[in-house]
TITOR-316772 format. One record per residue: chain; x, y, z of N, C-alpha, C in turn; residue number from 1; residue in three letters. Coordinates in Angstrom, 1 decimal. Layout:
N
DOTI	A	X	Y	Z	X	Y	Z	X	Y	Z	NUM	ala
...
END
This chain:
227
DOTI	A	-7.4	72.0	20.0	-6.2	71.3	19.7	-5.8	70.4	20.9	1	met
DOTI	A	-6.1	70.8	22.1	-5.7	70.1	23.3	-6.5	68.8	23.5	2	ala
DOTI	A	-7.6	68.7	22.8	-8.5	67.5	23.0	-8.0	66.3	22.2	3	gln
DOTI	A	-7.2	66.5	21.1	-6.8	65.4	20.2	-6.0	64.4	20.9	4	arg
DOTI	A	-4.9	64.8	21.7	-4.1	63.8	22.4	-5.0	63.0	23.4	5	pro
DOTI	A	-5.9	63.7	24.1	-6.8	63.0	25.0	-7.7	62.0	24.4	6	leu
DOTI	A	-8.2	62.3	23.1	-9.0	61.4	22.4	-8.2	60.2	22.0	7	leu
DOTI	A	-7.0	60.4	21.4	-6.1	59.3	21.0	-5.8	58.4	22.2	8	arg
DOTI	A	-5.5	59.0	23.3	-5.2	58.2	24.5	-6.4	57.3	24.9	9	leu
DOTI	A	-7.6	57.9	24.8	-8.8	57.2	25.2	-9.1	56.0	24.3	10	thr
DOTI	A	-8.9	56.2	23.0	-9.1	55.1	22.0	-8.1	54.0	22.2	11	leu
DOTI	A	-6.8	54.4	22.5	-5.7	53.4	22.7	-6.0	52.6	24.0	12	thr
DOTI	A	-6.5	53.2	25.0	-6.9	52.4	26.2	-8.0	51.5	26.0	13	gly
DOTI	A	-9.0	51.9	25.2	-10.1	51.0	24.9	-9.6	49.8	24.1	14	leu
DOTI	A	-8.7	50.0	23.1	-8.2	48.9	22.3	-7.5	47.9	23.2	15	ala
DOTI	A	-6.6	48.4	24.1	-5.9	47.5	25.0	-6.8	46.7	25.9	16	val
DOTI	A	-7.9	47.4	26.3	-8.8	46.7	27.2	-9.5	45.5	26.5	17	gly
DOTI	A	-9.9	45.8	25.2	-10.6	44.8	24.4	-9.7	43.6	24.2	18	leu
DOTI	A	-8.4	43.9	23.8	-7.4	42.9	23.5	-7.2	42.0	24.8	19	leu
DOTI	A	-7.1	42.7	25.9	-6.8	41.9	27.2	-8.0	41.0	27.5	20	thr
DOTI	A	-9.2	41.5	27.3	-10.4	40.7	27.6	-10.5	39.5	26.6	21	ala
DOTI	A	-10.1	39.8	25.3	-10.1	38.7	24.4	-9.1	37.6	24.8	22	gly
DOTI	A	-7.9	38.0	25.1	-6.9	37.0	25.5	-7.3	36.3	26.8	23	cys
DOTI	A	-7.9	37.0	27.7	-8.4	36.3	28.9	-9.4	35.3	28.6	24	ser
DOTI	A	-10.3	35.6	27.7	-11.4	34.7	27.3	-10.8	33.4	26.6	25	gly
DOTI	A	-9.8	33.7	25.7	-9.1	32.5	25.0	-8.4	31.7	26.0	26	asn
DOTI	A	-7.7	32.3	26.9	-6.9	31.5	27.9	-7.9	30.7	28.8	27	thr
DOTI	A	-9.0	31.3	29.2	-9.9	30.6	30.0	-10.5	29.4	29.2	28	gln
DOTI	A	-10.8	29.6	27.9	-11.4	28.6	27.1	-10.4	27.4	26.9	29	ser
DOTI	A	-9.1	27.8	26.7	-8.1	26.7	26.5	-7.9	26.0	27.8	30	thr
DOTI	A	-7.9	26.7	29.0	-7.8	26.0	30.2	-8.9	25.1	30.5	31	met
DOTI	A	-10.1	25.5	30.1	-11.3	24.7	30.3	-11.3	23.4	29.5	32	thr
DOTI	A	-10.9	23.6	28.2	-10.7	22.4	27.4	-9.7	21.5	27.9	33	arg
DOTI	A	-8.6	22.0	28.3	-7.5	21.1	28.8	-7.9	20.4	30.1	34	gly
DOTI	A	-8.7	21.1	30.9	-9.2	20.4	32.2	-10.2	19.3	31.9	35	phe
DOTI	A	-11.0	19.5	30.9	-12.0	18.5	30.6	-11.5	17.3	29.8	36	asn
DOTI	A	-10.3	17.4	29.1	-9.8	16.4	28.3	-9.0	15.4	29.1	37	asn
DOTI	A	-8.7	14.2	28.5	-7.9	13.2	29.2	-6.5	13.6	29.2	38	glu
DOTI	A	-5.7	13.0	30.2	-4.3	13.3	30.3	-3.6	12.8	29.0	39	val
DOTI	A	-2.7	13.7	28.5	-1.8	13.3	27.4	-2.4	13.6	26.1	40	gly
DOTI	A	-3.6	14.3	26.0	-4.2	14.5	24.7	-3.4	15.4	23.9	41	val
DOTI	A	-2.6	16.4	24.5	-1.9	17.3	23.7	-0.7	16.7	23.0	42	lys
DOTI	A	-0.2	15.6	23.5	1.0	14.9	23.0	0.6	13.7	22.2	43	val
DOTI	A	-0.7	13.4	22.0	-1.1	12.3	21.2	-2.1	12.8	20.1	44	asp
DOTI	A	-1.6	13.1	18.9	-2.4	13.6	17.9	-3.2	12.5	17.2	45	pro
DOTI	A	-3.0	11.2	17.6	-3.7	10.1	17.0	-2.8	9.0	16.5	46	gly
DOTI	A	-1.5	9.3	16.4	-0.6	8.3	15.9	0.5	8.1	16.9	47	asn
DOTI	A	0.3	8.4	18.1	1.3	8.2	19.1	1.7	6.8	19.2	48	phe
DOTI	A	3.0	6.5	19.1	3.5	5.1	19.2	3.9	4.6	17.8	49	gly
DOTI	A	3.5	5.3	16.7	3.9	4.9	15.4	5.4	4.9	15.2	50	asp
DOTI	A	6.1	5.8	15.7	7.5	5.9	15.6	8.2	4.7	16.2	51	ala
DOTI	A	7.7	4.3	17.4	8.2	3.2	18.1	8.0	1.9	17.3	52	thr
DOTI	A	6.8	1.7	16.8	6.5	0.6	16.0	7.3	0.5	14.7	53	met
DOTI	A	7.5	1.7	14.1	8.3	1.7	12.9	9.8	1.3	13.2	54	asn
DOTI	A	10.3	1.9	14.3	11.7	1.5	14.7	11.8	0.0	15.0	55	asn
DOTI	A	10.8	-0.5	15.7	10.8	-1.9	16.0	10.9	-2.8	14.8	56	his
DOTI	A	10.0	-2.4	13.8	10.0	-3.2	12.5	11.3	-3.2	11.8	57	gln
DOTI	A	11.9	-2.0	11.8	13.2	-1.9	11.1	14.3	-2.7	11.9	58	tyr
DOTI	A	14.3	-2.6	13.2	15.3	-3.2	14.0	15.2	-4.8	13.9	59	met
DOTI	A	14.0	-5.3	13.8	13.9	-6.7	13.7	14.0	-7.2	12.2	60	thr
DOTI	A	14.1	-6.2	11.3	14.2	-6.6	9.9	12.9	-6.8	9.2	61	gly
DOTI	A	11.8	-6.7	9.9	10.5	-7.1	9.3	10.1	-6.1	8.2	62	glu
DOTI	A	10.3	-4.8	8.4	9.8	-3.8	7.5	10.7	-3.9	6.2	63	lys
DOTI	A	12.0	-4.0	6.3	12.8	-4.0	5.2	12.6	-5.3	4.4	64	gln
DOTI	A	12.4	-6.4	5.1	12.1	-7.7	4.4	10.8	-7.6	3.6	65	tyr
DOTI	A	9.8	-7.0	4.1	8.5	-6.9	3.4	8.7	-6.0	2.2	66	val
DOTI	A	9.5	-4.9	2.3	9.7	-4.0	1.2	10.5	-4.8	0.1	67	tyr
DOTI	A	11.5	-5.5	0.5	12.4	-6.2	-0.5	11.6	-7.3	-1.2	68	asp
DOTI	A	10.7	-8.0	-0.5	9.9	-9.0	-1.1	8.8	-8.4	-2.0	69	leu
DOTI	A	8.3	-7.2	-1.7	7.4	-6.6	-2.5	8.0	-6.2	-3.9	70	ser
DOTI	A	9.2	-5.7	-3.8	10.0	-5.3	-5.0	10.3	-6.5	-5.8	71	gln
DOTI	A	10.7	-7.6	-5.2	11.0	-8.8	-5.9	9.7	-9.4	-6.6	72	arg
DOTI	A	8.6	-9.4	-5.9	7.4	-10.0	-6.4	7.0	-9.2	-7.7	73	phe
DOTI	A	7.1	-7.9	-7.6	6.7	-7.0	-8.7	7.6	-7.2	-9.9	74	ala
DOTI	A	8.9	-7.5	-9.6	9.8	-7.7	-10.7	9.8	-9.0	-11.4	75	ala
DOTI	A	9.3	-10.1	-10.7	9.4	-11.4	-11.2	8.1	-11.9	-11.7	76	glu
DOTI	A	7.0	-11.4	-11.4	5.7	-11.8	-11.9	4.8	-10.6	-12.2	77	val
DOTI	A	3.8	-10.8	-13.0	2.8	-9.8	-13.3	1.9	-9.7	-12.0	78	met
DOTI	A	1.8	-8.5	-11.5	1.0	-8.3	-10.3	-0.4	-7.8	-10.6	79	thr
DOTI	A	-0.7	-7.5	-11.8	-2.0	-6.9	-12.2	-2.7	-7.8	-13.2	80	thr
DOTI	A	-4.0	-8.0	-13.0	-4.9	-8.6	-14.0	-6.0	-7.6	-14.4	81	val
DOTI	A	-6.5	-7.7	-15.6	-7.5	-6.8	-16.1	-8.8	-7.5	-16.3	82	asn
DOTI	A	-9.9	-6.7	-16.4	-11.2	-7.3	-16.5	-12.0	-6.6	-17.7	83	phe
DOTI	A	-13.0	-7.3	-18.2	-13.9	-6.7	-19.1	-14.8	-5.7	-18.4	84	ala
DOTI	A	-15.5	-4.8	-19.2	-16.3	-3.8	-18.7	-17.4	-4.4	-17.8	85	phe
DOTI	A	-17.6	-3.8	-16.6	-18.7	-4.2	-15.7	-18.7	-5.7	-15.4	86	asn
DOTI	A	-17.5	-6.2	-15.2	-17.4	-7.7	-15.0	-16.3	-8.0	-14.0	87	ser
DOTI	A	-16.5	-9.1	-13.2	-15.6	-9.6	-12.3	-15.1	-11.0	-12.7	88	ala
DOTI	A	-15.4	-11.4	-14.0	-15.0	-12.7	-14.5	-13.5	-12.6	-14.9	89	gln
DOTI	A	-12.8	-13.7	-14.6	-11.4	-13.8	-14.9	-11.3	-14.4	-16.3	90	leu
DOTI	A	-10.7	-13.7	-17.3	-10.5	-14.3	-18.6	-9.2	-15.1	-18.7	91	asp
DOTI	A	-8.9	-15.6	-19.8	-7.8	-16.5	-19.9	-6.4	-15.9	-19.6	92	gln
DOTI	A	-6.3	-14.6	-20.0	-5.1	-13.9	-19.7	-4.9	-13.7	-18.2	93	gly
DOTI	A	-6.0	-13.4	-17.5	-6.0	-13.3	-16.0	-5.6	-14.6	-15.4	94	ala
DOTI	A	-6.2	-15.7	-15.9	-5.9	-17.0	-15.3	-4.4	-17.3	-15.4	95	leu
DOTI	A	-3.8	-17.0	-16.6	-2.4	-17.3	-16.8	-1.5	-16.5	-15.8	96	asp
DOTI	A	-1.9	-15.2	-15.6	-1.1	-14.4	-14.7	-1.3	-14.9	-13.3	97	thr
DOTI	A	-2.5	-15.3	-12.9	-2.7	-15.7	-11.5	-2.0	-17.0	-11.2	98	leu
DOTI	A	-1.9	-17.9	-12.2	-1.1	-19.1	-12.0	0.3	-18.8	-11.7	99	arg
DOTI	A	0.9	-17.8	-12.4	2.3	-17.4	-12.1	2.4	-16.8	-10.7	100	glu
DOTI	A	1.4	-16.0	-10.3	1.4	-15.5	-9.0	1.3	-16.6	-8.0	101	gln
DOTI	A	0.5	-17.6	-8.2	0.3	-18.7	-7.2	1.6	-19.4	-7.1	102	ala
DOTI	A	2.3	-19.7	-8.2	3.6	-20.4	-8.2	4.6	-19.6	-7.3	103	his
DOTI	A	4.6	-18.3	-7.5	5.5	-17.5	-6.7	5.2	-17.5	-5.2	104	trp
DOTI	A	3.9	-17.4	-4.9	3.4	-17.3	-3.6	3.6	-18.6	-2.8	105	ile
DOTI	A	3.5	-19.7	-3.5	3.7	-21.0	-2.8	5.2	-21.2	-2.4	106	arg
DOTI	A	6.1	-20.4	-3.0	7.5	-20.6	-2.6	7.8	-19.8	-1.3	107	gln
DOTI	A	6.9	-19.0	-0.8	7.1	-18.2	0.4	6.0	-18.3	1.3	108	phe
DOTI	A	5.9	-19.5	2.0	4.8	-19.7	2.9	4.7	-18.8	4.1	109	pro
DOTI	A	5.7	-18.0	4.4	5.7	-17.1	5.5	5.1	-15.8	5.2	110	glu
DOTI	A	4.8	-15.5	3.9	4.4	-14.2	3.4	2.9	-14.1	3.2	111	val
DOTI	A	2.3	-13.0	3.5	0.9	-12.8	3.3	0.7	-11.8	2.2	112	arg
DOTI	A	-0.4	-11.8	1.5	-0.7	-10.9	0.3	-2.0	-10.2	0.4	113	phe
DOTI	A	-2.1	-9.1	-0.2	-3.4	-8.4	-0.2	-3.7	-8.0	-1.7	114	arg
DOTI	A	-5.0	-8.2	-2.0	-5.4	-7.9	-3.4	-6.3	-6.7	-3.4	115	val
DOTI	A	-6.0	-5.7	-4.2	-6.8	-4.5	-4.3	-7.5	-4.5	-5.7	116	tyr
DOTI	A	-8.8	-4.1	-5.6	-9.7	-4.0	-6.8	-9.9	-2.6	-7.2	117	gly
DOTI	A	-9.9	-2.4	-8.6	-10.1	-1.1	-9.2	-11.1	-1.2	-10.3	118	his
DOTI	A	-11.7	-0.1	-10.7	-12.6	0.0	-11.8	-12.2	1.3	-12.6	119	thr
DOTI	A	-12.9	1.4	-13.7	-12.8	2.7	-14.5	-13.8	3.7	-13.9	120	asp
DOTI	A	-13.9	4.8	-14.6	-14.8	5.9	-14.1	-16.2	5.8	-14.4	121	lys
DOTI	A	-16.6	4.9	-15.3	-18.0	4.8	-15.7	-18.8	4.2	-14.6	122	val
DOTI	A	-20.0	4.8	-14.3	-20.8	4.4	-13.2	-20.6	5.2	-12.0	123	gly
DOTI	A	-21.5	5.0	-11.0	-21.4	5.8	-9.8	-20.4	5.1	-8.8	124	asn
DOTI	A	-19.9	5.9	-7.9	-18.8	5.5	-7.0	-19.1	4.3	-6.2	125	gln
DOTI	A	-20.3	4.3	-5.6	-20.7	3.2	-4.7	-20.7	1.9	-5.5	126	ala
DOTI	A	-21.3	1.9	-6.7	-21.3	0.6	-7.4	-19.9	0.2	-7.8	127	tyr
DOTI	A	-19.1	1.1	-8.2	-17.7	0.8	-8.6	-16.9	0.3	-7.5	128	asn
DOTI	A	-17.1	0.8	-6.3	-16.4	0.3	-5.1	-16.8	-1.2	-4.9	129	lys
DOTI	A	-18.1	-1.5	-5.0	-18.5	-2.9	-4.8	-17.9	-3.8	-5.9	130	ser
DOTI	A	-17.9	-3.3	-7.2	-17.4	-4.0	-8.3	-15.9	-4.3	-8.1	131	leu
DOTI	A	-15.2	-3.3	-7.6	-13.7	-3.5	-7.4	-13.5	-4.6	-6.4	132	gly
DOTI	A	-14.3	-4.6	-5.3	-14.2	-5.6	-4.3	-14.5	-7.0	-4.8	133	leu
DOTI	A	-15.5	-7.1	-5.7	-15.8	-8.4	-6.3	-14.7	-8.9	-7.1	134	arg
DOTI	A	-14.0	-8.0	-7.8	-12.9	-8.4	-8.6	-11.7	-8.9	-7.7	135	arg
DOTI	A	-11.5	-8.2	-6.6	-10.4	-8.7	-5.7	-10.8	-10.0	-5.1	136	ala
DOTI	A	-12.0	-10.2	-4.8	-12.4	-11.5	-4.2	-12.3	-12.6	-5.3	137	asn
DOTI	A	-12.6	-12.3	-6.5	-12.4	-13.3	-7.6	-11.0	-13.8	-7.7	138	ala
DOTI	A	-10.0	-12.8	-7.6	-8.6	-13.2	-7.6	-8.3	-14.0	-6.4	139	val
DOTI	A	-8.7	-13.6	-5.2	-8.4	-14.4	-4.0	-8.9	-15.8	-4.2	140	val
DOTI	A	-10.2	-16.0	-4.6	-10.8	-17.3	-4.8	-10.0	-18.2	-5.7	141	asn
DOTI	A	-9.5	-17.6	-6.8	-8.7	-18.4	-7.7	-7.4	-18.8	-7.2	142	tyr
DOTI	A	-6.7	-17.9	-6.5	-5.4	-18.2	-5.8	-5.6	-19.4	-4.8	143	leu
DOTI	A	-6.7	-19.3	-4.1	-7.1	-20.4	-3.1	-7.2	-21.7	-3.9	144	val
DOTI	A	-7.8	-21.7	-5.0	-8.0	-22.9	-5.8	-6.7	-23.5	-6.3	145	ser
DOTI	A	-5.6	-22.6	-6.3	-4.3	-23.1	-6.7	-3.5	-23.5	-5.5	146	gln
DOTI	A	-4.1	-23.7	-4.4	-3.4	-24.3	-3.3	-2.8	-23.3	-2.3	147	gly
DOTI	A	-3.2	-22.0	-2.4	-2.8	-21.0	-1.4	-3.8	-20.9	-0.3	148	ile
DOTI	A	-3.3	-20.9	0.9	-4.2	-20.8	2.1	-4.9	-19.5	2.1	149	ser
DOTI	A	-6.2	-19.5	2.3	-7.0	-18.3	2.3	-6.6	-17.4	3.5	150	arg
DOTI	A	-6.0	-17.9	4.5	-5.5	-17.1	5.6	-4.4	-16.2	5.3	151	ser
DOTI	A	-3.7	-16.5	4.1	-2.6	-15.7	3.7	-3.0	-14.6	2.7	152	arg
DOTI	A	-4.3	-14.6	2.3	-4.8	-13.7	1.3	-5.9	-12.8	1.8	153	leu
DOTI	A	-5.8	-11.6	1.4	-6.8	-10.6	1.9	-7.4	-9.8	0.7	154	glu
DOTI	A	-8.7	-9.7	0.6	-9.3	-8.8	-0.4	-10.1	-7.8	0.5	155	ala
DOTI	A	-9.4	-7.0	1.2	-10.0	-6.2	2.2	-10.3	-4.7	1.8	156	val
DOTI	A	-9.7	-4.3	0.6	-9.8	-2.9	0.2	-10.2	-2.9	-1.2	157	val
DOTI	A	-11.1	-2.0	-1.6	-11.4	-1.7	-3.0	-11.3	-0.2	-3.2	158	ser
DOTI	A	-10.4	0.2	-4.1	-10.3	1.6	-4.3	-11.3	2.1	-5.3	159	phe
DOTI	A	-12.1	1.1	-5.9	-13.1	1.6	-6.8	-12.6	2.3	-8.0	160	gly
DOTI	A	-13.1	3.5	-8.2	-12.7	4.3	-9.3	-11.7	5.5	-8.9	161	glu
DOTI	A	-11.3	5.4	-7.6	-10.6	6.6	-7.1	-9.1	6.6	-7.4	162	thr
DOTI	A	-8.5	5.5	-7.9	-7.1	5.5	-8.3	-6.9	5.0	-9.7	163	gln
DOTI	A	-7.3	5.7	-10.7	-7.2	5.3	-12.1	-5.7	5.2	-12.5	164	pro
DOTI	A	-5.4	4.2	-13.3	-4.0	4.1	-13.8	-3.9	5.1	-15.0	165	leu
DOTI	A	-5.0	5.2	-15.8	-5.1	6.2	-16.9	-6.2	7.1	-16.6	166	ile
DOTI	A	-5.9	8.4	-16.5	-6.9	9.4	-16.1	-7.8	9.7	-17.3	167	val
DOTI	A	-9.0	9.1	-17.2	-10.0	9.3	-18.3	-11.4	9.0	-17.7	168	thr
DOTI	A	-12.4	9.6	-18.2	-13.8	9.3	-17.8	-14.4	8.2	-18.5	169	glu
DOTI	A	-13.8	7.7	-19.6	-14.4	6.7	-20.4	-14.0	5.2	-20.0	170	gly
DOTI	A	-14.3	4.3	-20.8	-14.0	2.9	-20.5	-12.5	2.6	-20.8	171	arg
DOTI	A	-11.8	2.4	-19.8	-10.4	2.2	-19.9	-10.0	0.8	-19.3	172	glu
DOTI	A	-9.6	-0.2	-20.1	-9.4	-1.5	-19.6	-8.3	-1.5	-18.6	173	arg
DOTI	A	-7.3	-0.7	-18.8	-6.1	-0.7	-17.9	-6.5	-0.3	-16.5	174	arg
DOTI	A	-7.6	0.5	-16.3	-8.1	0.9	-15.0	-8.9	-0.2	-14.4	175	asn
DOTI	A	-9.5	-1.1	-15.2	-10.3	-2.2	-14.6	-9.4	-3.3	-14.3	176	arg
DOTI	A	-8.9	-3.4	-13.0	-7.8	-4.2	-12.7	-7.8	-4.6	-11.2	177	arg
DOTI	A	-7.1	-5.6	-10.9	-6.7	-5.9	-9.5	-5.2	-5.9	-9.4	178	thr
DOTI	A	-4.7	-5.6	-8.2	-3.2	-5.5	-8.0	-2.9	-6.4	-6.8	179	val
DOTI	A	-2.0	-7.3	-6.9	-1.6	-8.2	-5.8	-0.3	-7.7	-5.2	180	thr
DOTI	A	-0.3	-7.5	-3.9	0.9	-7.0	-3.2	1.2	-7.8	-2.0	181	glu
DOTI	A	2.5	-7.8	-1.6	3.0	-8.4	-0.4	2.5	-7.4	0.8	182	val
DOTI	A	1.9	-8.0	1.8	1.4	-7.2	2.9	2.0	-7.5	4.2	183	ser
DOTI	A	2.7	-8.6	4.4	3.3	-8.9	5.7	3.7	-10.3	5.9	184	gly
DOTI	A	3.7	-10.8	7.1	4.1	-12.1	7.4	3.0	-12.9	8.1	185	phe
DOTI	A	3.0	-14.2	8.0	2.1	-15.0	8.7	2.4	-14.9	10.2	186	val
DOTI	A	1.4	-14.6	11.0	1.6	-14.5	12.5	2.6	-13.4	12.8	187	ala
DOTI	A	2.8	-12.5	11.9	3.7	-11.3	12.2	5.1	-11.6	12.4	188	gly
DOTI	A	5.6	-12.8	12.0	7.0	-13.1	12.2	7.7	-13.3	10.9	189	his
DOTI	A	8.9	-12.7	10.8	9.6	-12.8	9.5	10.3	-14.1	9.1	190	pro
DOTI	A	10.2	-15.1	10.0	10.7	-16.4	9.7	9.6	-17.5	9.6	191	gln
DOTI	A	9.9	-18.6	9.0	9.0	-19.7	8.8	9.3	-20.7	9.9	192	val
DOTI	A	8.3	-21.2	10.6	8.4	-22.2	11.6	8.2	-23.6	10.9	193	leu
DOTI	A	8.3	-24.6	11.7	8.0	-26.0	11.3	9.0	-26.4	10.2	194	glu
DOTI	A	10.2	-26.0	10.3	11.2	-26.5	9.4	11.2	-26.0	8.0	195	gly
DOTI	A	10.3	-25.1	7.6	10.2	-24.6	6.2	11.2	-23.6	5.9	196	lys
DOTI	A	11.7	-22.9	6.9	12.6	-21.8	6.6	13.9	-22.3	6.0	197	tyr
DOTI	A	14.4	-23.5	6.5	15.6	-24.1	5.9	15.4	-24.4	4.5	198	ala
DOTI	A	14.2	-24.9	4.1	13.9	-25.3	2.7	14.0	-24.0	1.8	199	glu
DOTI	A	13.5	-22.9	2.3	13.6	-21.7	1.5	15.0	-21.2	1.3	200	ile
DOTI	A	15.8	-21.2	2.4	17.2	-20.8	2.3	17.9	-21.7	1.4	201	ile
DOTI	A	17.7	-23.0	1.4	18.4	-23.9	0.5	18.0	-23.7	-0.9	202	tyr
DOTI	A	16.7	-23.4	-1.2	16.3	-23.1	-2.6	17.0	-21.9	-3.1	203	arg
DOTI	A	17.1	-20.8	-2.3	17.7	-19.6	-2.7	19.2	-19.8	-2.9	204	glu
DOTI	A	19.8	-20.7	-2.1	21.2	-21.0	-2.2	21.5	-21.7	-3.6	205	tyr
DOTI	A	20.7	-22.7	-3.9	20.8	-23.4	-5.2	20.7	-22.5	-6.4	206	val
DOTI	A	19.6	-21.6	-6.3	19.4	-20.7	-7.4	20.6	-19.7	-7.6	207	asn
DOTI	A	21.2	-19.3	-6.5	22.2	-18.3	-6.6	23.5	-18.9	-7.2	208	ser
DOTI	A	23.6	-20.3	-7.1	24.8	-21.0	-7.6	24.8	-21.3	-9.1	209	ala
DOTI	A	23.7	-21.0	-9.8	23.6	-21.3	-11.2	24.7	-20.6	-12.0	210	ala
DOTI	A	25.5	-21.3	-12.7	26.6	-20.6	-13.4	26.1	-19.8	-14.6	211	pro
DOTI	A	26.9	-18.7	-14.8	26.5	-17.8	-15.9	26.9	-18.5	-17.2	212	ala
DOTI	A	26.2	-18.1	-18.3	26.5	-18.7	-19.6	27.8	-18.2	-20.1	213	ser
DOTI	A	28.6	-19.2	-20.8	29.9	-18.8	-21.4	29.8	-18.5	-22.9	214	asn
DOTI	A	28.5	-18.5	-23.4	28.4	-18.3	-24.8	28.6	-16.8	-25.1	215	leu
DOTI	A	29.3	-16.5	-26.2	29.5	-15.2	-26.6	28.8	-14.9	-27.9	216	asn
DOTI	A	28.3	-13.7	-28.1	27.7	-13.4	-29.4	28.7	-13.1	-30.4	217	ser
DOTI	A	28.3	-13.4	-31.7	29.2	-13.2	-32.8	28.5	-12.3	-33.8	218	gln
DOTI	A	29.3	-11.5	-34.5	28.8	-10.6	-35.5	28.6	-11.4	-36.8	219	ser
DOTI	A	27.9	-10.9	-37.8	27.7	-11.6	-39.1	29.0	-11.8	-39.8	220	gly
DOTI	A	30.0	-10.8	-39.7	31.2	-11.0	-40.4	32.1	-12.1	-39.9	221	ser
DOTI	A	31.9	-12.4	-38.6	32.7	-13.5	-38.0	32.2	-14.9	-38.4	222	glu
DOTI	A	31.0	-14.9	-38.9	30.4	-16.2	-39.3	30.7	-16.5	-40.8	223	leu
DOTI	A	31.2	-15.6	-41.5	31.5	-15.8	-43.0	32.6	-16.8	-43.1	224	gln
DOTI	A	32.4	-17.7	-44.1	33.4	-18.7	-44.4	34.6	-18.1	-45.2	225	leu
DOTI	A	35.8	-18.6	-44.9	36.9	-18.1	-45.6	37.0	-18.6	-47.1	226	gly
DOTI	A	37.7	-17.9	-47.9	37.9	-18.3	-49.3	38.8	-19.5	-49.4	227	asn
END
């Protein structure tokens, strides 16, 4: 009976010793890694400075302006064109939509745009990514033919089949599309140089002064002739 407490004490001491050795090893490993890494690695997870950049963009009005223009662009014109299966050719409906986009884009020479290409799920991912990019380039080329500077347009990303609008494995025309979006400003500045900014402000001022219609609707009973 007297040996049980001694045995328990011995096992407890062994556990404490192993735990201490493990902690010592981990501490040594952490210290070694910290010594071999560059200064500041622990406070820079890879996006150090993003907060400062974000604050700067909001303080200068750039970020909010880009967001507002994106919302307006999406509200005033069709931002999406669709394609036939396994094709990057622009049909008549796509051309009509892109002419409307070009008209809108020409009114804002300070704004840059990005075109994203998408496909449906049919076919392998590598081929679909290439096809999506060809569709984006087809849109950019047509917008350039409508008088938009290529420096203001980017077909830099193709999502391929990874972002379907309709979740299906089959041929879905709505997934075979490009989407045009506002991406920023020319030369990173929210104002237009060379006297064009005043022209834009004047245009917006004139449009905002358009009087509302004074016409009132009438019901059928109000249009009946009296006896």
